[in-house]
C-alpha positions as CSV (number, residue, x, y, z in Angstrom):
1,M,105.4,95.1,105.2
2,A,103.0,95.7,107.4
3,L,98.8,95.2,108.0
4,I,97.7,99.3,107.1
5,T,94.7,101.4,107.3
6,S,93.7,102.8,104.1
7,K,93.8,107.0,105.3
8,E,97.6,107.9,103.6
9,M,96.4,106.1,100.6
10,F,93.5,107.4,100.3
11,S,95.2,111.1,101.1
12,K,97.1,110.5,97.9
13,A,94.0,109.0,96.1
14,L,92.5,112.4,96.5
15,K,95.4,114.5,95.3
16,S,96.1,112.6,92.3
17,D,92.8,111.2,91.0
18,F,93.4,107.4,91.1
19,A,91.2,104.7,92.8
20,V,92.7,102.1,95.3
21,G,91.3,98.8,94.1
22,A,89.5,96.6,97.3
23,F,89.2,93.0,96.6
24,N,86.4,90.8,98.0
25,V,88.6,87.3,99.1
26,N,87.5,83.6,99.8
27,N,90.8,81.6,99.6
28,M,94.0,81.5,99.0
29,E,93.7,81.6,94.9
30,I,91.9,84.5,95.2
31,I,94.1,86.1,97.8
32,Q,97.4,84.9,95.7
33,G,96.2,85.8,92.3
34,I,95.2,89.8,93.8
35,A,97.9,90.1,95.7
36,D,101.0,89.2,92.8
37,A,99.3,91.4,90.8
38,A,99.6,94.8,93.3
39,K,102.7,93.6,93.4
40,A,103.4,93.6,89.7
41,E,101.9,96.7,90.0
42,N,103.8,98.5,92.5
43,A,100.1,99.4,93.7
44,P,98.6,100.0,96.9
45,L,96.1,97.1,98.1
46,I,92.6,96.3,100.2
47,L,91.8,93.2,100.7
48,Q,88.3,93.1,102.1
49,V,85.9,90.1,103.9
50,S,81.9,90.0,103.2
51,A,80.2,87.9,105.8
52,G,79.8,85.5,102.9
53,A,83.5,85.1,102.9
54,R,83.4,84.7,106.7
55,K,80.7,81.9,106.6
56,Y,82.0,80.0,103.8
57,A,86.6,80.0,104.7
58,R,86.5,81.4,108.7
59,Q,87.4,84.9,109.9
60,A,90.4,82.9,111.1
61,Y,91.6,81.5,108.1
62,L,91.2,84.5,105.7
63,T,93.1,86.7,108.0
64,K,95.9,84.6,108.5
65,L,95.9,84.1,104.4
66,V,96.3,87.9,104.6
67,E,98.7,88.0,106.4
68,A,100.8,85.4,104.4
69,A,100.4,87.5,101.5
70,M,101.1,90.2,103.1
71,I,104.3,88.7,104.0
72,D,104.9,87.0,100.9
73,T,105.2,89.7,98.9
74,E,105.8,92.2,101.2
75,L,103.1,94.3,100.6
76,D,101.7,97.1,102.9
77,I,98.1,95.8,102.9
78,V,94.0,97.0,104.6
79,L,92.0,94.4,105.9
80,H,89.0,95.5,105.5
81,L,86.0,94.4,107.0
82,D,83.0,94.8,104.0
83,H,79.6,95.5,104.6
84,G,79.7,95.4,108.9
85,E,75.6,94.7,109.5
86,D,76.4,95.8,113.3
87,F,78.8,97.0,116.5
88,E,79.5,93.6,117.1
89,I,80.8,93.0,113.9
90,C,82.7,95.6,113.5
91,K,84.1,95.4,117.1
92,Q,84.9,91.5,116.9
93,C,87.1,92.4,113.8
94,I,88.7,95.5,115.1
95,D,89.8,93.4,118.0
96,N,90.9,91.0,115.8
97,G,93.3,92.9,114.1
98,F,91.7,94.1,110.9
99,T,92.4,97.9,110.0
100,S,89.6,99.3,108.4
101,V,85.7,98.2,108.9
102,M,82.5,99.4,107.2
103,I,79.1,99.8,109.0
104,D,76.6,99.4,106.7
105,G,73.6,101.3,108.4
106,S,72.0,102.7,105.6
107,K,68.8,99.7,105.7
108,Y,67.9,102.4,108.8
109,P,66.5,106.1,108.8
110,L,69.0,109.1,108.8
111,E,69.6,109.3,112.4
112,E,69.7,106.1,113.2
113,N,72.6,104.9,110.6
114,I,74.3,108.2,111.9
115,A,73.9,106.9,116.0
116,L,75.3,103.7,115.1
117,T,78.2,104.6,112.9
118,K,79.3,107.4,115.3
119,K,79.3,103.8,117.8
120,V,81.6,102.3,115.5
121,V,83.6,105.0,114.9
122,E,84.3,105.8,118.5
123,Y,85.5,102.4,119.2
124,A,88.0,101.9,115.8
125,H,89.0,105.2,115.8
126,A,90.5,104.6,119.8
127,H,92.2,101.4,118.5
128,G,93.8,103.3,115.5
129,V,91.2,101.7,112.6
130,V,89.7,103.7,110.4
131,V,85.7,103.4,109.4
132,E,84.1,103.2,106.1
133,A,80.1,103.6,106.2
134,E,77.2,104.4,103.4
135,L,74.3,106.4,102.9
136,G,71.9,105.6,100.1
137,K,70.8,101.7,98.9
138,L,72.3,100.2,95.7
139,A,70.1,97.4,94.5
140,G,71.1,94.0,93.6
141,V,72.5,90.7,95.8
142,E,75.8,90.2,97.3
143,D,76.0,87.4,99.8
144,D,73.7,88.2,102.3
145,I,72.4,91.8,100.6
146,K,69.7,91.5,99.0
147,V,67.8,95.2,98.0
148,D,65.4,95.2,94.7
149,A,65.6,98.2,92.1
150,K,62.1,99.9,93.9
151,S,64.1,100.0,97.2
152,A,66.9,101.7,95.8
153,T,67.7,105.2,96.4
154,Y,70.5,107.5,95.5
155,T,72.5,109.1,98.1
156,D,71.8,112.9,98.8
157,P,74.7,115.4,98.6
158,E,73.5,117.3,101.8
159,E,72.6,114.2,103.9
160,A,76.2,112.8,103.3
161,A,77.7,116.1,103.9
162,Y,75.5,116.2,107.3
163,F,76.4,112.2,107.9
164,V,80.4,112.8,107.6
165,E,79.8,116.0,110.1
166,K,77.7,114.1,112.6
167,T,79.8,110.8,112.4
168,G,83.5,111.6,112.3
169,V,83.4,108.9,109.3
170,D,86.6,108.0,107.3
171,S,85.0,107.4,104.2
172,L,81.9,106.8,102.4
173,A,80.3,104.7,100.3
174,I,77.6,106.4,98.2
175,A,74.9,105.4,95.7
176,I,75.1,106.8,92.5
177,G,73.9,104.2,89.7
178,T,75.7,100.9,90.5
179,S,74.8,97.8,92.0
180,H,75.6,94.7,93.4
181,G,75.9,91.3,91.6
182,A,76.6,90.5,87.9
183,Y,73.2,91.7,86.7
184,K,73.6,95.7,87.3
185,F,71.7,97.2,84.4
186,K,68.6,96.4,82.3
187,G,69.4,98.6,80.0
188,E,72.3,101.2,79.0
189,P,74.8,101.5,81.2
190,S,74.6,105.3,83.7
191,L,76.0,106.3,86.4
192,D,75.0,110.2,87.9
193,F,77.6,112.1,87.5
194,E,76.2,115.6,88.4
195,R,75.1,114.0,92.0
196,L,78.8,112.1,92.4
197,K,80.3,115.7,91.9
198,K,78.1,117.4,93.9
199,I,79.1,115.2,96.9
200,H,82.4,115.8,96.2
201,E,81.8,119.6,96.2
202,L,80.6,119.6,99.7
203,I,82.9,117.1,100.9
204,P,86.1,117.4,99.3
205,N,88.2,116.1,101.7
206,T,85.8,112.7,102.3
207,P,87.0,109.8,100.3
208,L,84.4,108.6,98.9
209,V,83.7,104.7,98.2
210,L,81.4,103.7,94.9
211,H,80.6,99.7,95.6
212,G,79.0,96.9,93.4
213,A,81.7,98.4,90.7
214,S,82.7,95.3,88.4
215,T,82.6,95.4,85.5
216,V,81.3,91.8,84.1
217,L,83.7,92.0,81.8
218,P,81.8,90.2,78.3
219,E,85.0,87.6,77.8
220,F,84.7,85.8,81.2
221,V,81.0,85.9,80.7
222,N,81.2,84.3,77.3
223,K,83.7,81.7,78.2
224,A,82.2,80.7,81.2
225,N,79.1,80.0,79.1
226,Q,81.0,79.0,76.2
227,F,81.9,75.6,78.9
228,G,78.5,74.9,80.5
229,G,77.8,78.6,82.5
230,D,74.2,79.8,82.2
231,I,74.6,83.6,82.9
232,P,72.6,85.1,79.9
233,G,72.7,89.2,79.8
234,A,75.3,89.9,82.5
235,K,75.9,93.6,82.5
236,G,78.5,95.9,84.5
237,V,80.2,99.5,85.3
238,P,81.7,99.8,81.6
239,E,85.8,100.7,82.7
240,E,85.3,104.0,81.6
241,M,82.7,105.5,84.0
242,I,84.9,103.7,86.9
243,T,88.3,105.7,85.5
244,E,85.7,109.0,85.6
245,A,84.3,108.7,88.8
246,A,87.9,108.9,90.3
247,K,88.0,112.3,88.9
248,Y,85.5,113.6,91.6
249,G,86.9,112.0,95.1
250,I,86.2,108.2,94.5
251,C,88.9,106.9,96.4
252,K,88.1,103.3,96.5
253,V,86.2,100.8,94.0
254,N,84.9,97.8,95.3
255,I,85.1,94.5,93.3
256,D,83.8,90.9,93.7
257,T,81.8,89.8,91.0
258,D,84.4,90.0,88.2
259,L,86.9,87.9,90.6
260,R,84.4,85.3,90.8
261,L,83.7,85.4,86.8
262,A,87.3,85.2,86.0
263,M,88.0,81.9,88.4
264,T,84.3,80.4,87.3
265,A,85.2,80.6,84.0
266,E,88.5,79.3,84.0
267,I,87.4,76.6,85.8
268,R,84.7,75.8,83.9
269,K,87.4,75.5,80.6
270,F,89.7,73.6,82.3
271,I,87.6,71.0,83.5
272,S,85.9,70.6,80.0
273,E,88.4,70.2,78.4
274,N,90.2,67.7,80.8
275,P,87.6,65.6,82.0
276,A,90.0,63.3,83.4
277,E,91.6,65.5,85.7
278,F,90.6,65.4,89.8
279,D,93.5,67.0,91.0
280,P,92.1,70.1,92.3
281,R,95.7,72.5,92.1
282,K,95.4,71.8,88.3
283,Y,92.7,73.5,87.7
284,L,92.9,76.2,90.6
285,S,96.2,77.1,89.0
286,P,95.2,78.9,85.9
287,A,92.2,80.0,87.8
288,R,94.5,81.8,89.8
289,D,96.3,82.9,86.9
290,A,93.3,84.5,85.7
291,I,92.3,86.4,88.8
292,F,95.8,87.9,88.3
293,Q,95.7,89.1,84.9
294,M,92.3,91.0,85.6
295,V,93.5,92.3,88.5
296,Q,96.5,93.5,87.3
297,H,94.2,95.1,83.9
298,K,92.3,96.9,86.5
299,I,95.0,98.3,88.3
300,K,96.8,99.1,85.4
301,N,93.9,100.1,82.9
302,V,91.1,101.2,85.1
303,L,92.0,102.1,88.3
304,K,95.1,104.0,87.2
305,A,97.2,103.0,90.5
306,S,100.3,101.4,88.8
307,N,103.1,102.7,90.9
308,Q,101.3,104.2,93.3
309,R,102.0,102.6,96.5
């Protein structure tokens, strides 16, 4: 087992129409639940660390927890930086053992995004690390990333081809209608599959990435609300849309909100039903089980990545 890059798993995904789950991690129980599910399904695995996770748990702790999961499960794991905001944080993560980094220059004009991405690519490739970049802006909120609906822009297919050619980036996150957070759609969910098909047609050998791809499963929302939560109207990306997207170059699917909802719903339920209990192990154990079950479901039924390791 080892910390690996995503190059081989993405190459396989492009040929086989499955997608690799990229799950955001914040603590031990989340990492254990995800890694155990990937082992149970013999699936490829990306564990990713956001700015919020680094601030909360601290990078050194998360890195060691991922290494522990690798040893415990005997899985090869990609350790990925999610939404790196500048060259310095990407360099820091590369120097500290991350095998994949994302540089998010989507807030900049095209040529500035290209220059920043190319700088990260050159440093990363010299150290055997792969790079994901982003073109287009997703609406929604994720940690410190806040983009309102008016500022969101879909990825232009011609610009995507130009961007990949100029930067040499290994994978590209695109905007086709998903958004960060639990409130992804106000009306009926819709993804721009024609745009996705055009992008994949122009850069068929480039693995594409879908951010903001949590389904926001009603069962978790309902359970959280049943036991004291206040999450009205939350709506995510239907699972069949994720499965369909994998047929057109989507090789990596980011999942964070579903993890949070599964864990929080179970903790709320336990504390509500056991008001005298104060041992964190008692409520974090079922929360970890909920993570396992949700991730296993995603791998098997949505990403179609079982037995693809």
